[in-house]
N, C-alpha and C positions, 0 to 999 in steps of 0.2 A: 603498506599502511599498517599504524602500529600492531607490534604484535606482544607484546607486556600485558598480562594479568591486570585487570583492573584499573586500566585506563583512563576508561571513562568510566565510571562505576555507576550504575544506578540511570543511565543517561543513554539511548539505545540510539537515538536522532545526533545526540554527537560524533558518538562512533560513526554514523552515516557519513555526517559531514566529513571527517577528517579521512575518509578511507577513498583511495584510488577504485578504477573498473577494475572490477574481477577481484578484487580483496577479499578474504576470509575474513568475518566478523564472527568470534565467539560472543557468545552472550550468555555471561553467566549466571546459574540458579537465580533468583529470586522474584521478586515482583515488581514489572515495570508500567506504571500510570502512563502511560504517555502515548499519542495516538502519531504514532511513524511516516514519515516521510519517504519509501526508499523510492530516490531518482539517481540512480546512479545502478549500473549493473553489476552489484554487491552480494556475495555467497552469504545472505542473515541466517546463521549457525546459531540453534538455541541449544541448550544441555539435552532436552527430552519435555515433549509437550507434559508430563507430570511435576518438573521441575523449573520450566520457564515460562512464564504467562505475562503476556500483555493484558492489560486488563484497561480499556476503551471507554470509563465509564464517563459518560461526556456532562451530565447535568450536575454534576457538582467541582465542577474543574472550569470558570468559566474565562482563568484566566490560560488555563494551556489550553483551550479553544479560539482563544484570540489569538496565541502565539502560533496555532497549527497555522491561523489562517494570513498570519505576517507572513509565516514561511512559505504559503504558497506564493502569494504576492508576488513574494521576491526573486521565487524560482521563475515566476512569468517573466517579471520585468527583466533577467539579469538573461534570458534563454537560455536556465537552464533546462528546461520543459518545452515541448510542444505541444500546443492544446489544436485537438480535432477539428477540423473543419466543420463550420458552425458553433464553435462551444461556446464560444465570447457571445453570436449571438444569442445565441439560447435563452443562457443563463447570468448575461446583460453584463456582462464585463467583467472587469478583474473579483479579486476575492472582494470581500467575502462569498459573492455570490455566482462566480463559476463551478466552484465545485461544489454548489448547495447541497448539493443530495449525496455529499461524501464527505459531508464537515462531520469528521473524527472516528473516520472508518481506524479500526484499528492498525491495518496497515496500508495506506493507499500511496501506490506503483503507480510513478507518473515514468518519462521522460522525452529525452527528444528523437527527431525520427532520423536523424541525417548525423554525422559528425562522430567524434573517439569516445562519446557514451552512448553513442545507441547501441541500445541490447543484440540487433544483430548483426553487430559487428563479427565475426568471426570470434576474437577475442573474448571477447565479450558475453557470449554464450551461456554462461554457468551460473548465470541470477538467479539467487530462488532463495523461500523462505522456507527453512524447516526446524524440525522441531522444539513448535511453539504451543502450548494453550492461547488461543486469542479468544478475548469471552468483551461482554458489556457496552458494546457500542451500541448506540442506541438513536440512531441516526447513516450513518456512513455503509455498516456493516462490519466485518470481520475483516477481509481482504476487500480491494477492489482494484483493478487492472484496468489504470484508466486507458490508453493509448501505446501505442509503440512499444508494445514490451513483451516483443518475439522472444520465447527462449525460454520465459520465464517456467520455472519448477515450484511447485506450490507443496509439498508431503514432508507428513511425520509428520500434522500438528493433529491440536483437537478443537475442532473451531467449534464449540457454542455462546450458544445465550446471546447472540446479539442482533440487531435490527437495524433491515437500511430500505429506504425508498424502495429500489429493484434490486435488494437480492440482499438478503442478511447473513449470509453465511461468505460464500466469494462467488466474487461478480468481473466478469468480463465484458466491458465492454460500456458502451451507452445506448441505453433503448432509443430515446426520444431525437436523438441529432437527423436535422434534414430530413423528416420522414422515414427514417430507419433506413435509409441509404447511403451513411457514411458508414467506412469501413473501418474499427478503431484499430487493424493492423496490429491486433496482440495473436501472433502466426506460431505455430508451434508450440503452446503453451501447454505444460503436464500438469496436470494436478492428481496426485495419485499417494494413497496409503496414508489419507487423511480420514478423523474423523468428524464429520460434521452434521451437526446433530443440534436439536431446539434455538432454529433461529428461523426470524420469521422477515418478511416484509412484503409492501404492498404488489410488486412484481417477481418476488421467487423468495422461496426458504432459503433452502440449503447451495444449490448452486445455480447460478444464470449468468449464461453462457448468451 
């Protein structure tokens, strides 16, 4: 993927869209007013939680939220991500309701269950989110690992002041799919060396598994 500094200034999503699997994306210091969708097994590397901030405030960004909905809908339509069994039935179909409880997450991690972009392939097992402050989400939470995000690492982040329906800070999986019998297949996830604080939600505050 692109390696020159400033290739995608101020736009983490553009860098993810242009990246290949297992690419390292170095995110420069700054405040990024984005809802990031990480749908490839990339290494998302901030400059450090003290200087690289994803600000996921939804209430003042209706156009940004609509762009997020359109992006998720396109990923589903293009078969770039795999919905979990029953996910469509529960949430009523394509966006904006498929991922209603995840709308406006700081980082939503979604994936394919198989194929060259699968997180579970040996060559793709380095996916990570590292070195950010993630704050301000008021519905989706700070980071959500939806499904099929095997081997994801979430490390060295400050995840604070986020709210979510089913978890404010970090959440793995979906609590209400098919009477809790659906396996989100988020195996071997590592969540370590983070500060997760001052988050809230109906189903959990800091970390929800």
